[in-house]
N, C-alpha and C positions, 0 to 999 in steps of 0.2 A: 148265545150267550147275550144277555141286553149289557152294551158299553154304553160310558159315558165319558164326555169329554169336558173341560173347561177352557170354552177359547177367550183368550186374550190379549189386547193389544190397545197400544196408545188410541185414543178417539181422532184417529184419521180413516182416510177411505178403506185403508188395508185392512182394516178391522171388519167393515163390512164385505171386503172380497175373500176376506177368511171365512166367515159366515157363509156368506153366498157357497162357496166351494164345498163347505163340509153340507150345506142342505143339496147341492148337487151331486153329491156322492153316497147320498141316502140315510144320512143324517137328519135329525128332526129336534126342534128347536124345545127345550124342555125349563117351564119356566121363564120369569121375566129377565131381560139383559140388566144390568149394572152397571152402575158411572160413579167414580169415587175420582178423587183428586191424589195423585200420587206426590208426596212431600218430596222424595228423595229427586225426583227430575223436574218438578214443578210443572207436572203436564196432566190433564186428565186422560182416564184408562175405563176401557171398558169391558166387560165378561157377557158372553152367554153360553148355557148349559146348552149342551146337544146330547141327545140317548141315539141308538141304534142296534136293531136286533143283526145278529151276525151269527154266522157258523160257528159251530166249534163250543168249545170249554174254555171259562176265563183262565188265566193265569196269567203272573206278573210280566210274562213275558212279550204277551201279545203288544203290538205295536198300534195302539188306536188310532192315530193316523192312517196307518195304511190301511185299514177297514171300509 
């Protein structure tokens, strides 16, 4: 199965650590990162899509963060 996740967080080192952790678990970057202003919090937010080939068939019960 091909798995997809969109990682998001505020523009802090925590976001970089989240992406780095995913890469070290075998996820691959998919496309360019995004950067946008969150009016509700008054902070910048980052997003990065990642993909991964995984065993099994997809279902809505798959916990993508555990792949």
